[in-house]
C-alpha positions as CSV (number, residue, x, y, z in Angstrom):
1,G,0.0,0.0,0.0
2,K,3.0,2.3,-0.1
3,V,5.0,3.6,-3.0
4,Y,8.6,4.5,-2.6
5,F,10.7,6.8,-4.8
6,H,14.1,8.4,-4.8
7,N,16.0,11.3,-6.5
8,D,18.5,10.9,-9.3
9,T,21.3,11.6,-6.8
10,G,21.5,10.8,-3.2
11,L,20.5,8.0,-0.9
12,D,17.1,9.3,0.4
13,I,14.0,7.2,0.0
14,Y,10.6,8.9,0.1
15,G,7.3,7.2,0.5
16,I,3.7,8.0,0.0
17,G,0.7,5.9,1.2
18,N,-2.2,7.4,-0.7
19,A,-3.1,10.3,-3.0
20,D,-4.1,12.5,0.0
21,M,-0.7,12.3,1.7
22,Q,2.3,14.4,1.1
23,P,5.5,12.4,0.3
24,S,7.7,11.9,3.4
25,L,11.3,10.9,4.0
26,N,11.2,7.2,5.0
27,Y,14.8,6.1,4.8
28,V,18.3,7.6,4.5
29,L,20.5,4.7,3.2
30,N,24.0,4.5,4.6
31,C,27.0,3.4,2.6
32,G,29.5,4.3,5.4
33,E,32.7,5.9,4.2
34,H,31.4,5.6,0.6
35,N,28.5,8.0,1.3
36,T,28.5,11.0,-1.1
37,P,30.2,14.0,0.5
38,S,28.4,17.3,0.2
39,F,28.7,19.0,-3.2
40,T,27.3,22.2,-4.7
41,R,25.6,23.1,-8.0
42,K,28.9,24.5,-9.1
43,D,30.6,21.1,-8.5
44,M,28.0,19.6,-10.8
45,D,29.2,21.8,-13.6
46,D,32.8,20.6,-13.1
47,F,33.1,17.4,-15.1
48,G,36.4,16.3,-13.4
49,K,35.0,16.9,-9.9
50,M,31.8,14.9,-10.7
51,M,33.9,12.0,-12.2
52,E,36.0,11.9,-9.0
53,L,32.8,11.8,-6.9
54,Y,31.2,9.0,-9.1
55,N,34.4,7.0,-9.0
56,N,34.9,7.2,-5.2
57,Y,31.4,7.4,-3.7
58,V,28.0,5.9,-4.0
59,M,26.2,8.8,-5.7
60,N,22.7,7.3,-6.0
61,I,20.7,4.1,-5.9
62,Y,19.1,2.4,-9.0
63,Q,16.5,0.2,-7.3
64,F,14.9,0.1,-3.9
65,Q,12.6,-2.5,-2.4
66,E,11.2,-3.1,1.0
67,T,10.0,-6.6,2.0
68,N,8.6,-7.7,5.3
69,R,12.1,-8.6,6.5
70,Y,14.6,-6.6,4.3
71,L,15.4,-3.3,2.8
72,L,17.1,-4.0,-0.6
73,F,18.9,-1.4,-2.7
74,L,20.9,-1.7,-5.9
75,F,23.8,0.8,-6.4
76,L,26.8,1.3,-8.5
77,Y,30.3,1.8,-7.0
78,Q,33.5,2.0,-9.0
79,G,31.8,0.5,-12.1
80,I,30.4,-2.6,-10.3
81,Y,26.8,-3.1,-9.3
82,Y,26.1,-4.2,-5.7
83,L,23.0,-5.1,-3.9
84,N,22.7,-4.2,-0.2
85,K,20.5,-6.3,2.0
86,Y,19.5,-4.8,5.3
87,D,17.8,-7.1,7.8
88,K,15.2,-5.0,9.7
89,S,14.9,-7.4,12.6
90,S,18.6,-7.9,13.3
91,G,19.8,-4.5,12.1
92,E,22.6,-6.2,10.1
93,S,23.5,-5.3,6.6
94,E,25.2,-7.3,3.9
95,T,26.5,-6.1,0.5
96,L,26.5,-8.6,-2.3
97,T,28.4,-8.3,-5.6
98,L,26.2,-9.0,-8.6
99,D,28.9,-10.6,-10.7
100,Y,29.9,-14.0,-12.3
101,Y,30.4,-17.1,-10.3
102,I,29.1,-15.8,-7.0
103,G,28.0,-18.9,-5.0
104,K,25.1,-20.6,-6.8
105,Y,24.9,-17.9,-9.5
106,F,27.0,-19.6,-12.2
107,F,26.4,-17.1,-15.0
108,N,26.2,-13.3,-15.2
109,F,23.7,-12.0,-12.7
110,G,22.4,-9.7,-15.4
111,R,21.1,-6.2,-15.4
112,V,18.5,-5.7,-12.7
113,V,15.3,-4.4,-14.2
114,G,13.0,-4.7,-11.2
115,M,12.4,-6.0,-7.7
116,T,9.3,-7.0,-5.9
117,E,8.6,-8.2,-2.3
118,D,10.0,-11.7,-3.1
119,C,11.9,-11.5,-6.4
120,I,14.7,-9.7,-8.3
121,Y,14.3,-9.6,-12.0
122,S,17.3,-9.3,-14.3
123,I,18.0,-9.5,-18.0
124,V,20.9,-11.7,-19.2
125,D,22.1,-11.7,-22.8
126,A,21.4,-14.9,-24.8
127,N,25.1,-15.4,-25.7
128,L,25.9,-15.7,-22.0
129,I,23.2,-18.3,-21.4
130,Y,24.3,-20.1,-24.6
131,A,27.9,-20.4,-23.2
132,V,26.5,-22.1,-20.1
133,W,24.0,-24.2,-22.1
134,M,26.9,-25.5,-24.2
135,G,28.8,-26.5,-21.0
136,D,32.4,-27.6,-21.3
137,E,32.3,-27.4,-25.1
138,T,33.0,-23.7,-24.7
139,D,36.0,-22.2,-23.0
140,G,34.2,-22.3,-19.6
141,K,34.1,-25.2,-17.1
142,Y,30.4,-24.9,-16.4
143,E,29.5,-28.6,-16.7
144,T,32.4,-29.6,-14.5
145,E,31.7,-27.0,-11.8
146,Y,27.9,-26.7,-12.1
147,P,26.6,-30.0,-13.5
148,Q,23.1,-29.8,-12.0
149,Q,22.5,-26.3,-13.1
150,V,23.7,-27.0,-16.7
151,Q,21.5,-30.1,-16.8
152,R,18.4,-28.1,-15.6
153,L,19.2,-25.4,-18.2
154,R,19.3,-28.0,-21.0
155,E,16.1,-29.6,-19.8
156,K,14.4,-26.2,-19.7
157,F,15.6,-25.0,-23.0
158,E,15.9,-27.4,-25.9
159,K,17.9,-24.9,-27.9
160,V,19.5,-21.5,-27.1
161,D,20.2,-19.1,-29.9
162,P,23.3,-17.0,-28.9
163,E,22.0,-14.2,-31.1
164,G,18.4,-14.4,-29.7
165,N,16.5,-12.2,-27.3
166,P,17.8,-11.7,-23.8
167,F,16.5,-14.0,-21.0
168,L,14.5,-12.7,-18.1
169,V,16.0,-14.4,-15.0
170,T,14.1,-14.4,-11.7
171,Y,16.0,-14.7,-8.4
172,H,13.7,-15.5,-5.5
173,I,14.3,-13.7,-2.2
174,R,14.2,-16.0,0.8
């Protein structure tokens, strides 16, 4: 029943419950020493200064989702996407790299296009899925390192066209 939104820059999350309410500040996300320092409108006109800020600090978030248990937010830091998971009950936070070969994620995590209460949706290029689907026949060692996942992928998809449309991958939040 609540809609959250955020600015193009900054780590502030605003919420609104219904059309009669004014938006209110609900969360100020904290990235510790990587929080954006104060900067002025004049700094924004200085390309070098802005590149320094973008390369050394978390300037903004790209996605935000609140679940019953977690606050999740996607951000870019030094060219790599990360997902922060804050457990509301324990007060603990964990930052996850959305990259290749992270635990059970045996192919590229993909470009996150949305989040819901219980899922993260990402887009993965067909050629990356094709490499996994081919298994050890490519330069990877997918079949050796991830035999069950490759088998499930082959069962699910009879054929994968490396030039085809991207795949929508759903990661369930537990």
